[in-house]
N, CA and C of each residue as an Amber inpcrd file, in Angstrom:
protein
   621
   0.8480000  -1.1900000   0.0000000   0.0000000   0.0000000   0.0000000
   0.8850000   1.2410000   0.0000000   0.5610000   2.1890000  -0.8550000
   1.3490000   3.4260000  -0.9290000   0.9880000   4.3250000   0.2380000
   1.9860000   4.7680000   0.9480000   1.7640000   5.7210000   2.0270000
   2.7090000   6.8910000   1.8220000   2.3500000   8.0300000   2.4180000
   3.1720000   9.2210000   2.1890000   3.5280000   9.9280000   3.4940000
   3.3400000   9.2600000   4.6460000   3.6590000   9.9180000   5.8980000
   5.1420000  10.1490000   6.0750000   5.9770000   9.3660000   5.3440000
   7.4090000   9.4830000   5.5130000   8.0120000  10.6240000   4.7190000
   7.1770000  11.4580000   4.0900000   7.6830000  12.5010000   3.2110000
   8.5710000  13.5120000   3.9280000   8.4450000  13.6070000   5.2610000
   9.2410000  14.5800000   5.9930000  10.6660000  14.0840000   6.2100000
  10.9360000  12.8790000   5.7810000  12.2390000  12.2840000   6.0200000
  13.3120000  12.9180000   5.1380000  14.5160000  12.9970000   5.6730000
  15.6570000  13.5130000   4.9360000  16.5290000  12.3440000   4.5210000
  16.9490000  12.3200000   3.2540000  17.7840000  11.2480000   2.7320000
  19.1770000  11.7930000   2.4750000  20.1910000  11.1040000   2.9500000
  21.5640000  11.5680000   2.7910000  22.3440000  10.6400000   1.8850000
  22.9660000  11.2170000   0.8640000  23.8370000  10.4740000  -0.0360000
  25.2680000  10.9360000   0.1440000  26.1350000  10.4480000  -0.7390000
  27.5470000  10.8080000  -0.6330000  27.7640000  12.2960000  -0.8430000
  27.0700000  12.8570000  -1.8620000  27.2420000  14.2770000  -2.1510000
  25.9570000  15.0840000  -2.0130000  24.8200000  14.4150000  -1.9370000
  23.5430000  15.1300000  -1.9570000  22.6750000  14.7940000  -0.7440000
  21.7260000  15.6750000  -0.5200000  20.7040000  15.4860000   0.5020000
  19.3530000  15.6920000  -0.1740000  18.3830000  14.8280000   0.1110000
  17.0420000  14.9660000  -0.4340000  16.0830000  15.1850000   0.7320000
  15.2440000  16.2070000   0.5880000  14.2850000  16.5600000   1.6420000
  12.9990000  17.0460000   0.9940000  11.9000000  17.1500000   1.7500000
  10.6510000  17.6600000   1.1570000  10.8170000  19.0710000   0.6000000
  10.1340000  19.3340000  -0.4910000  10.1620000  20.6520000  -1.1430000
   9.4320000  21.6690000  -0.2850000  10.0080000  22.8570000  -0.1510000
   9.3860000  23.9450000   0.6170000   8.9780000  25.0790000  -0.3250000
   8.0520000  25.8860000   0.1240000   7.5840000  26.9920000  -0.7100000
   8.7290000  27.9170000  -1.1010000   9.6360000  28.1640000  -0.1790000
  10.7590000  29.0670000  -0.4650000  11.6780000  28.5160000  -1.5500000
  11.6920000  27.1930000  -1.7360000  12.5440000  26.5900000  -2.7610000
  12.1300000  27.0300000  -4.1620000  10.8300000  27.2750000  -4.3460000
  10.3400000  27.6750000  -5.6630000  10.9670000  29.0000000  -6.0880000
  11.1270000  29.9230000  -5.1490000  11.7460000  31.2160000  -5.4590000
  13.2010000  31.0420000  -5.8470000  13.8850000  30.1220000  -5.1790000
  15.2860000  29.8530000  -5.5130000  15.3790000  29.2280000  -6.8920000
  14.4880000  28.2610000  -7.1580000  14.5010000  27.5950000  -8.4580000
  14.2790000  28.5780000  -9.6050000  13.4160000  29.5550000  -9.3920000
  13.1340000  30.5350000 -10.4350000  14.3540000  31.3750000 -10.7930000
  15.3420000  31.4120000  -9.9070000  16.5560000  32.1940000 -10.1590000
  17.6850000  31.3540000 -10.7530000  17.4290000  30.0680000 -10.9430000
  18.4610000  29.2370000 -11.5650000  18.7710000  29.7650000 -12.9690000
  20.0400000  29.7160000 -13.4020000  20.3770000  30.1820000 -14.7600000
  19.7230000  29.3000000 -15.8160000  19.4710000  29.8750000 -16.9770000
  18.8770000  29.1210000 -18.0750000  19.8460000  28.0490000 -18.5750000
  19.2780000  26.9670000 -19.1000000  20.1160000  25.9160000 -19.6650000
  20.8090000  26.4290000 -20.9250000  22.0500000  26.0180000 -21.1110000
  22.8120000  26.4630000 -22.2760000  22.6560000  25.5060000 -23.4570000
  22.1460000  24.2790000 -23.2180000  21.9740000  23.3280000 -24.3120000
  21.0080000  23.8870000 -25.3550000  21.3540000  23.7680000 -26.6420000
  20.5570000  24.4120000 -27.6910000  19.1240000  23.8880000 -27.8200000
  18.8670000  22.6320000 -27.4220000  17.5260000  22.0660000 -27.5790000
  16.8020000  21.9060000 -26.2420000  17.2920000  22.5690000 -25.2010000
  16.7160000  22.3840000 -23.8650000  15.2530000  22.8120000 -23.7930000
  14.8250000  23.7280000 -24.6600000  13.4310000  24.1840000 -24.6380000
  12.4650000  23.0830000 -25.0490000  12.9900000  21.9870000 -25.6160000
  12.1410000  20.8900000 -26.0820000  12.1190000  19.7160000 -25.1120000
  12.8030000  19.8320000 -23.9840000  12.8870000  18.7150000 -23.0410000
  11.5600000  18.4150000 -22.3550000  10.7570000  19.4400000 -22.1320000
   9.5780000  19.2610000 -21.2710000   8.2660000  19.5700000 -21.9750000
   8.1270000  19.1030000 -23.1950000   6.8640000  19.2680000 -23.9060000
   5.7960000  18.4440000 -23.1950000   4.6440000  19.0210000 -22.8570000
   3.6220000  18.2920000 -22.0970000   3.1540000  17.0270000 -22.7920000
   2.8370000  16.0380000 -21.9960000   2.2610000  14.8060000 -22.5320000
   0.8170000  15.0550000 -22.9320000   0.3590000  14.4310000 -24.0060000
  -1.0660000  14.5280000 -24.3530000  -1.9000000  13.7750000 -23.3370000
  -3.1930000  14.0580000 -23.3060000  -4.0960000  13.3620000 -22.3920000
  -4.0200000  11.8650000 -22.6310000  -3.9270000  11.1000000 -21.5380000
  -3.8640000   9.6520000 -21.6390000  -5.1710000   9.0320000 -21.1500000
  -5.7640000   8.1100000 -21.9110000  -6.9920000   7.4340000 -21.4600000
  -6.7600000   6.7660000 -20.1130000  -7.7800000   6.8470000 -19.2650000
  -7.6740000   6.2090000 -17.9580000  -7.2690000   7.1570000 -16.8510000
  -6.9480000   8.4100000 -17.2060000  -6.5080000   9.3380000 -16.1700000
  -7.6470000   9.7770000 -15.2610000  -8.8740000   9.4740000 -15.6330000
  -9.9920000   9.8100000 -14.7550000 -10.3710000   8.6570000 -13.8370000
  -9.5890000   7.5860000 -13.8770000  -9.8490000   6.4280000 -13.0160000
  -9.8130000   6.8680000 -11.5610000 -10.6580000   6.3000000 -10.7400000
 -10.7590000   6.7310000  -9.3440000  -9.4840000   6.4400000  -8.5520000
  -8.6560000   5.5260000  -9.0350000  -7.4210000   5.2130000  -8.3240000
  -6.2790000   6.1450000  -8.6990000  -6.4940000   7.0020000  -9.6820000
  -5.4540000   7.9130000 -10.1380000  -5.7040000   9.2860000  -9.5290000
  -4.6470000   9.9520000  -9.0990000  -4.7960000  11.2910000  -8.5500000
  -3.8660000  12.2530000  -9.2750000  -4.3180000  13.4610000  -9.4760000
  -3.5030000  14.4660000 -10.1410000  -2.5620000  15.1810000  -9.1880000
  -2.5190000  14.7530000  -7.9250000  -1.6590000  15.3980000  -6.9470000
  -0.1880000  15.2420000  -7.3280000   0.5980000  16.2300000  -6.9790000
   2.0410000  16.1800000  -7.2090000   2.7630000  16.2960000  -5.8720000
   3.7560000  15.4580000  -5.6660000   4.6030000  15.5370000  -4.4830000
   6.0090000  15.8570000  -4.9330000   6.7240000  16.6440000  -4.1590000
   8.0400000  17.0990000  -4.6090000   9.0600000  17.0850000  -3.4790000
  10.3030000  16.8670000  -3.8860000  11.4350000  16.8570000  -2.9640000
  12.5370000  17.7460000  -3.5210000  13.2800000  18.3680000  -2.6210000
  14.4220000  19.1950000  -3.0110000  15.6860000  18.3520000  -2.9970000
  16.5640000  18.6290000  -3.9430000  17.8930000  18.0140000  -3.9650000
  18.8950000  19.1030000  -3.6200000  19.6550000  18.8690000  -2.5640000
  20.6700000  19.8230000  -2.1340000  22.0390000  19.1530000  -2.1490000
  23.0790000  19.9540000  -2.2930000  24.4120000  19.4810000  -1.9780000
  24.4960000  19.3160000  -0.4680000  25.4200000  18.5260000  -0.0030000
  25.5550000  18.3530000   1.4520000  25.8740000  19.6820000   2.1280000
  26.3950000  20.6410000   1.3490000  26.6900000  21.9670000   1.8960000
  25.4280000  22.7950000   2.0990000  24.2910000  22.3700000   1.4910000
  23.0320000  23.0800000   1.6690000  22.5150000  23.8110000   0.4450000
  23.2880000  23.8710000  -0.6320000  22.8410000  24.5720000  -1.8390000
  21.7670000  23.7650000  -2.5690000  20.6620000  24.4210000  -2.9080000
  19.5950000  23.7590000  -3.6560000  20.0170000  23.6030000  -5.1120000
  20.0350000  22.3540000  -5.6000000  20.5110000  22.1280000  -6.9730000
  19.4950000  21.3890000  -7.8470000  18.3930000  20.9050000  -7.2650000
  17.4690000  20.1380000  -8.0920000  16.1280000  19.9080000  -7.4320000
  15.2410000  19.3130000  -8.2170000  13.8830000  19.0150000  -7.7610000
  13.4610000  17.6630000  -8.3130000  12.9240000  16.8190000  -7.4500000
  12.3600000  15.5350000  -7.8490000  10.8740000  15.5750000  -7.5400000
  10.0530000  15.1430000  -8.4850000   8.6100000  15.1780000  -8.2520000
   7.9640000  13.8700000  -8.6840000   6.8040000  13.6060000  -8.1060000
   5.9570000  12.4860000  -8.4950000   4.6030000  13.0410000  -8.8730000
   4.0540000  12.5700000  -9.9900000   2.7160000  12.9510000 -10.3910000
   2.0280000  11.7050000 -10.9500000   0.7840000  11.8480000 -11.3490000
   0.0170000  10.7020000 -11.8360000   0.1330000   9.5280000 -10.8630000
  -0.0440000   9.8220000  -9.5990000   0.0620000   8.8010000  -8.5580000
  -1.1520000   7.8770000  -8.6370000  -0.8850000   6.5970000  -8.8180000
  -1.9350000   5.5990000  -9.0040000  -1.9220000   4.6680000  -7.7950000
  -2.9320000   4.7860000  -6.9620000  -2.9700000   3.9940000  -5.7240000
  -3.1210000   2.5060000  -6.0000000  -3.9180000   2.1780000  -6.9990000
  -4.1800000   0.7650000  -7.2740000  -2.9240000   0.0570000  -7.7910000
  -2.2300000   0.7050000  -8.7200000  -1.0380000   0.0760000  -9.3080000
   0.2140000   0.3770000  -8.4980000   0.0930000   1.1930000  -7.4440000
   1.2450000   1.6010000  -6.6330000   2.3600000   2.1270000  -7.5530000
   1.9510000   3.0790000  -8.3750000   2.8160000   3.6010000  -9.4300000
   2.7350000   5.1210000  -9.4500000   3.7800000   5.7580000  -9.9670000
   3.7780000   7.2120000 -10.1350000   4.7410000   7.5770000 -11.2530000
   4.5920000   8.7990000 -11.7450000   5.4480000   9.2980000 -12.8370000
   6.5000000  10.2390000 -12.2630000   7.7380000  10.0010000 -12.6430000
   8.8740000  10.7690000 -12.1500000   9.0780000  12.0530000 -12.9350000
   9.4710000  13.0960000 -12.2300000   9.9700000  14.3140000 -12.8500000
  11.2380000  14.7210000 -12.1130000  12.2570000  15.1390000 -12.8270000
  13.4830000  15.5960000 -12.1670000  14.1060000  16.7180000 -12.9810000
  14.6150000  17.7160000 -12.2940000  15.3470000  18.7990000 -12.9530000
  16.5280000  19.1910000 -12.0810000  17.6370000  19.5080000 -12.7250000
  18.8240000  19.9880000 -12.0380000  19.1680000  21.3650000 -12.5470000
  19.6840000  22.2090000 -11.6740000  20.1450000  23.5310000 -12.0940000
  21.3100000  23.3580000 -13.0770000  21.3690000  24.2290000 -14.0610000
  22.3530000  24.1370000 -15.1390000  23.7940000  23.9140000 -14.6550000
  24.2860000  24.6250000 -13.6180000  25.6910000  24.4460000 -13.2300000
  26.0260000  23.0470000 -12.7200000  25.0080000  22.2370000 -12.4140000
  25.2650000  20.9310000 -11.7960000  24.9600000  19.7660000 -12.7340000
  24.6130000  20.0770000 -13.9770000  24.3330000  19.0320000 -14.9660000
  25.6410000  18.4140000 -15.4440000  25.6210000  17.0920000 -15.7000000
  26.7850000  16.4200000 -16.2560000  27.8450000  16.0480000 -15.2400000
  27.5100000  16.0800000 -13.9500000  28.4780000  15.7340000 -12.9020000
  28.0960000  14.4550000 -12.1510000  27.0850000  13.7590000 -12.6520000
  26.6620000  12.5330000 -11.9880000  25.7510000  12.7570000 -10.7960000
  25.4050000  14.0050000 -10.5350000  24.5760000  14.3100000  -9.3650000
  23.1300000  13.8630000  -9.5690000  22.6470000  13.9340000 -10.8160000
  21.2960000  13.4750000 -11.0890000  21.1600000  11.9850000 -10.8490000
  22.1290000  11.2120000 -11.3440000  22.1050000   9.7720000 -11.1340000
  22.2110000   9.4040000  -9.6630000  23.0940000  10.0810000  -8.9370000
  23.2350000   9.8120000  -7.5030000  21.9420000  10.1220000  -6.7630000
  21.3120000  11.2510000  -7.1120000  20.0690000  11.6490000  -6.4450000
  18.9520000  10.6450000  -6.7170000  18.8460000  10.2040000  -7.9710000
  17.7940000   9.2490000  -8.3110000  18.0380000   7.9020000  -7.6630000
  19.2740000   7.4580000  -7.6120000  19.5790000   6.1760000  -6.9760000
  19.1450000   6.2160000  -5.5030000  19.4130000   7.3170000  -4.8440000
  19.0170000   7.4810000  -3.4450000  17.5040000   7.5300000  -3.3160000
  16.8640000   8.2950000  -4.1900000  15.4140000   8.4470000  -4.1110000
  14.6980000   7.1430000  -4.4470000  15.2010000   6.3940000  -5.4200000
  14.5570000   5.1350000  -5.7900000  14.5750000   4.1360000  -4.6340000
  15.6280000   4.1310000  -3.8450000  15.6710000   3.2500000  -2.6810000
  14.5760000   3.6060000  -1.6800000  14.2810000   4.8710000  -1.5870000
  13.2160000   5.3660000  -0.7110000  11.8370000   5.1040000  -1.3170000
  11.7410000   5.3260000  -2.6120000  10.4820000   5.1660000  -3.3480000
   9.9790000   3.7260000  -3.2750000  10.8860000   2.7730000  -3.5360000
  10.5080000   1.3620000  -3.5090000  10.5480000   0.7850000  -2.0900000
  11.1220000   1.5400000  -1.1620000  11.2010000   1.0890000   0.2210000
  10.0990000   1.6960000   1.0690000  10.4150000   2.7820000   1.7740000
   9.4810000   3.3830000   2.7370000   8.1800000   3.8590000   2.1050000
   8.2350000   4.3610000   0.8750000   7.0140000   4.8770000   0.2410000
   6.1370000   3.7590000  -0.3220000   6.6810000   2.5690000  -0.4850000
   5.8600000   1.4100000  -0.8180000   5.4070000   1.2780000  -2.2530000
   6.0530000   1.9860000  -3.1940000   5.6540000   1.8730000  -4.5970000
   6.2170000   0.5970000  -5.2230000   5.5450000   0.1510000  -6.2880000
   5.9730000  -1.0450000  -7.0170000   6.4560000  -0.7310000  -8.4290000
   6.1870000   0.4630000  -8.9050000   6.4920000   0.7840000 -10.3070000
   6.6900000   2.2870000 -10.4460000   7.6720000   2.6640000 -11.2690000
   7.8820000   4.0700000 -11.6060000   7.9390000   4.1930000 -13.1210000
   7.3080000   5.2320000 -13.6530000   7.3810000   5.5140000 -15.0810000
   7.9020000   6.9300000 -15.2770000   8.3950000   7.1900000 -16.4660000
   8.8490000   8.5360000 -16.8050000   8.7750000   8.6900000 -18.3170000
   8.7920000   9.9320000 -18.7680000   8.9020000  10.2040000 -20.1960000
  10.0740000  11.1560000 -20.3980000  10.8390000  10.9150000 -21.4640000
  12.0500000  11.6870000 -21.6980000  12.2070000  11.9140000 -23.1920000
  12.6380000  13.1070000 -23.5600000  12.8970000  13.4070000 -24.9700000
  13.9780000  12.4620000 -25.4870000  13.6890000  11.7530000 -26.5720000
  14.6080000  10.7350000 -27.0780000  15.9670000  11.3180000 -27.4570000
  16.0040000  12.5820000 -27.8950000  17.2730000  13.1850000 -28.2980000
  18.1270000  13.5890000 -27.1050000  17.5470000  13.5910000 -25.9020000
  18.3050000  13.9380000 -24.6930000  19.0770000  12.7010000 -24.2410000
  20.1440000  12.3990000 -24.9960000  20.8610000  11.1460000 -24.7980000
  21.4760000  11.0270000 -23.4090000  21.9320000  12.1210000 -22.8440000
  22.5210000  12.0720000 -21.5050000  21.4970000  11.5740000 -20.4920000
  20.2720000  12.1050000 -20.5600000  19.2350000  11.6800000 -19.6210000
  18.8280000  10.2320000 -19.8690000  18.6900000   9.8550000 -21.1470000
  18.2950000   8.4750000 -21.4690000  19.3220000   7.4900000 -20.9200000
  20.6060000   7.7730000 -21.1030000  21.6610000   6.8790000 -20.5990000
  21.6310000   6.7860000 -19.0790000  21.3640000   7.9050000 -18.4190000
  21.2750000   7.9090000 -16.9570000  20.1570000   6.9760000 -16.4910000
  18.9830000   7.1000000 -17.1110000  17.8540000   6.2460000 -16.7230000
  18.1450000   4.7780000 -17.0100000  18.7980000   4.5100000 -18.1250000
  19.1230000   3.1220000 -18.4550000  20.0920000   2.5260000 -17.4420000
  21.0660000   3.3120000 -16.9970000  22.0100000   2.8130000 -15.9880000
  21.2990000   2.4740000 -14.6840000  20.2100000   3.1760000 -14.3920000
  19.4560000   2.9130000 -13.1670000  18.5190000   1.7190000 -13.3170000
  18.3710000   1.2100000 -14.5430000  17.5330000   0.0370000 -14.7550000
  16.2350000   0.2890000 -15.4920000  15.9490000   1.5330000 -15.8540000
  14.7330000   1.8310000 -16.6080000  14.8210000   1.2010000 -17.9970000
  13.7030000   0.7030000 -18.4740000  13.6350000   0.1450000 -19.8220000
  12.5510000   0.8810000 -20.6000000  12.7550000   0.9910000 -21.9060000
  11.7800000   1.6580000 -22.7670000  10.5930000   0.7310000 -23.0090000
   9.3950000   1.2790000 -22.8630000   8.1840000   0.4880000 -23.0940000
   7.3300000   1.0970000 -24.2080000   7.8750000   2.0620000 -24.9120000
   7.1380000   2.6770000 -26.0130000   7.6580000   4.0680000 -26.3000000
   7.0700000   4.7040000 -27.2900000   7.4390000   6.0790000 -27.6230000
   6.2550000   6.7660000 -28.2780000   6.3100000   8.0860000 -28.3240000
   5.2590000   8.8530000 -28.9880000   5.8780000  10.1140000 -29.5670000
   5.1910000  10.6870000 -30.5550000   5.6600000  11.9020000 -31.2070000
   4.7890000  13.0670000 -30.7510000   5.4240000  14.1000000 -30.2230000
   4.6930000  15.2530000 -29.6930000   4.9170000  16.4850000 -30.5700000
   3.8640000  17.2320000 -30.8350000   4.0000000  18.4360000 -31.6660000
   4.7790000  19.5210000 -30.9480000   5.6230000  20.2180000 -31.6930000
   6.4460000  21.2680000 -31.0910000   6.1670000  22.6530000 -31.6480000
   5.2970000  22.7570000 -32.6400000   4.9550000  24.0790000 -33.1600000
   6.1380000  24.7550000 -33.8230000   6.1730000  26.0930000 -33.7430000
   7.2270000  26.8820000 -34.3900000   8.3910000  27.1200000 -33.4360000
   8.9800000  26.0870000 -32.9340000  10.0630000  26.2160000 -31.9610000
  11.3490000  26.6660000 -32.6640000  11.9260000  27.8180000 -32.2690000
  13.1350000  28.3390000 -32.9330000  14.2910000  27.3420000 -32.9540000
  14.4000000  26.5050000 -31.9100000  15.5260000  25.5630000 -31.8410000
  15.5420000  24.5900000 -33.0050000  14.4080000  24.3710000 -33.6500000
  14.3470000  23.4150000 -34.7500000  15.2340000  23.8200000 -35.9180000
  15.4880000  25.1150000 -36.0540000  16.3390000  25.5870000 -37.1540000
  17.7550000  25.0290000 -37.0470000  18.1590000  24.7020000 -35.8260000
  19.5100000  24.1790000 -35.6180000  19.7010000  22.8130000 -36.2580000
  18.6090000  22.0950000 -36.5110000  18.7240000  20.7700000 -37.1030000
  19.2860000  20.8230000 -38.5230000  19.2610000  21.9920000 -39.1380000
  19.8290000  22.1350000 -40.4800000  21.3460000  22.2460000 -40.4410000
  21.8810000  22.4320000 -39.2290000  23.3310000  22.5160000 -39.0650000
  23.9090000  21.1000000 -39.0120000  24.9890000  20.8680000 -39.7140000
  25.5750000  19.5250000 -39.7950000  25.9890000  18.9720000 -38.4290000
  26.3550000  19.8430000 -37.4910000  26.8130000  19.3400000 -36.1950000
  25.6910000  18.6780000 -35.3950000  24.4300000  18.8980000 -35.8300000
  23.3010000  18.2820000 -35.1260000  22.6090000  17.2120000 -35.9670000
  23.2790000  16.7520000 -37.0160000  22.6450000  15.7750000 -37.8960000
  22.3360000  14.4630000 -37.1760000  23.1240000  14.1370000 -36.1110000
  22.8900000  12.8980000 -35.3680000  21.5770000  12.9270000 -34.5850000
  20.9580000  14.1030000 -34.4610000  19.6930000  14.2280000 -33.7230000
  18.4710000  14.2140000 -34.6360000  18.6930000  14.2800000 -35.9330000
  17.5610000  14.4640000 -36.8420000  16.5600000  13.3220000 -36.8040000
  17.0130000  12.1140000 -36.5150000  16.0960000  10.9680000 -36.5120000
  15.0520000  11.0660000 -35.4010000  15.2900000  11.9360000 -34.4160000
  14.3430000  12.0990000 -33.3140000  13.2850000  13.1610000 -33.6060000
  13.3510000  13.7340000 -34.8130000  12.4160000  14.7850000 -35.1920000
  11.7380000  14.4240000 -36.5160000  10.4870000  14.8460000 -36.6500000
   9.7630000  14.7320000 -37.9120000   9.3120000  16.1330000 -38.3010000
   9.7140000  16.5660000 -39.4960000   9.3660000  17.9170000 -39.9240000
   8.8440000  17.9190000 -41.3470000   7.8750000  18.7730000 -41.5820000
   7.4630000  19.0720000 -42.9450000   7.1160000  20.5570000 -43.0060000
   6.5170000  20.9810000 -44.0830000   6.2240000  22.4170000 -44.2400000
   5.2360000  22.9290000 -43.2050000   4.4040000  22.0460000 -42.6690000
   3.2940000  22.5070000 -41.8370000   3.3900000  22.1230000 -40.3550000
   4.2490000  21.1740000 -40.0240000   4.2980000  20.7420000 -38.6250000
   5.6590000  20.1510000 -38.2840000   5.9040000  20.0180000 -36.9900000
   7.1310000  19.3830000 -36.4970000   6.7840000  18.6110000 -35.2310000
   7.4050000  17.4530000 -35.0780000   7.1740000  16.6120000 -33.9130000
   8.5200000  16.1080000 -33.3940000   8.5620000  15.8460000 -32.0870000
   9.7630000  15.2950000 -31.4670000   9.3800000  14.0010000 -30.7500000
  10.2870000  13.0290000 -30.7860000  10.0040000  11.7320000 -30.1780000
  10.3230000  11.7450000 -28.6890000   9.4230000  11.1580000 -27.9120000
   9.6280000  10.9600000 -26.4800000   9.5280000   9.4740000 -26.1660000
  10.4530000   9.0010000 -25.3150000  10.3890000   7.6200000 -24.8490000
   9.5560000   7.5340000 -23.5800000   8.8110000   6.4640000 -23.4610000
   8.1510000   6.1030000 -22.2010000   9.0020000   5.0010000 -21.5790000
   9.4210000   5.1950000 -20.3220000  10.3050000   4.2430000 -19.6650000
   9.7020000   3.7910000 -18.3360000  10.1470000   2.6190000 -17.8870000
   9.5540000   2.0110000 -16.6870000  10.6370000   1.3130000 -15.8680000
  10.4550000   1.3630000 -14.5520000  11.2900000   0.5890000 -13.6270000
  10.3810000   0.0100000 -12.5640000  10.4650000  -1.3000000 -12.3460000
   9.6590000  -1.9430000 -11.3120000  10.5210000  -2.2100000 -10.0800000
   9.8630000  -2.3740000  -8.9740000  10.5670000  -2.6960000  -7.7280000
  11.3370000  -3.9990000  -7.8800000  10.7250000  -4.9670000  -8.5340000
  11.3630000  -6.2580000  -8.7450000  12.6570000  -6.1140000  -9.5420000
  12.6120000  -5.3150000 -10.6140000  13.7940000  -5.1160000 -11.4410000
  14.8540000  -4.3310000 -10.6880000  14.4300000  -3.3580000  -9.8980000
  15.3530000  -2.5670000  -9.0890000  16.1330000  -3.4610000  -8.1200000
  15.4180000  -4.3440000  -7.4430000  16.0730000  -5.2320000  -6.4850000
  16.9370000  -6.2600000  -7.1930000  16.4800000  -6.7700000  -8.3420000
  17.2450000  -7.7720000  -9.0790000  18.5790000  -7.2090000  -9.5660000
  18.6120000  -5.8980000  -9.8160000  19.8370000  -5.2450000 -10.2960000
  20.7260000  -4.7970000  -9.1370000  20.3420000  -5.1320000  -7.9100000
  21.1500000  -4.7920000  -6.7580000  20.8080000  -3.4770000  -6.1000000
  19.6850000  -2.8860000  -6.4830000  19.2570000  -1.6360000  -5.8550000
  18.8610000  -1.8590000  -4.4030000  19.1590000  -0.8960000  -3.5660000
  18.8340000  -1.0210000  -2.1490000  17.4690000  -0.4540000  -1.8240000
  17.0750000  -0.6130000  -0.5740000  15.8140000  -0.0700000  -0.0650000
  16.0660000   0.7270000   1.1950000  15.4140000   1.8690000   1.2940000
  15.4300000   2.6610000   2.5340000  14.0540000   2.5210000   3.1610000
  13.9800000   1.8370000   4.2650000  12.6870000   1.5750000   4.9200000
  12.3900000   2.6340000   5.9720000
């Protein structure tokens, strides 16, 4: 059974600390510098409506945790949404401030959080969606044991970043985009990790 009374708990890792999100954290997050990656504006295109979201076991509530360095600096946010009581499942969201991307901190934070998620919080399954061209994020999720269970193409409209695809240095990303004169779409992967797979791969539990 999924319970959430343990949300006040603080999780300590080698370099990071995870704690419940506070209102003041939102103000800090808003001051984070913009991402420098040229296609970062396409990372978080909303998912289309999914059938079954009105099921009585599904809730639109979102729960969030702050990721800090052990020194106390806020560097990220982990969230759960689409919490499904019946399936003991939820959808992951994670963001890191630009200066801390590419240092392994996201993977460390998720490894710590997953032990808590499948342990004290009592979940059996986690899902996420990620832009297929965001290879760094995809590799991180794969190292944690997530597997792809499908993909979908999402409309991106007149996004200025799409013009960069005409540059030869980004030709390796073109397969993740579909463009014609009237529309453009980007591919997103749907990924899943179960408690069983997490434990089979040697993942720990925080009870």
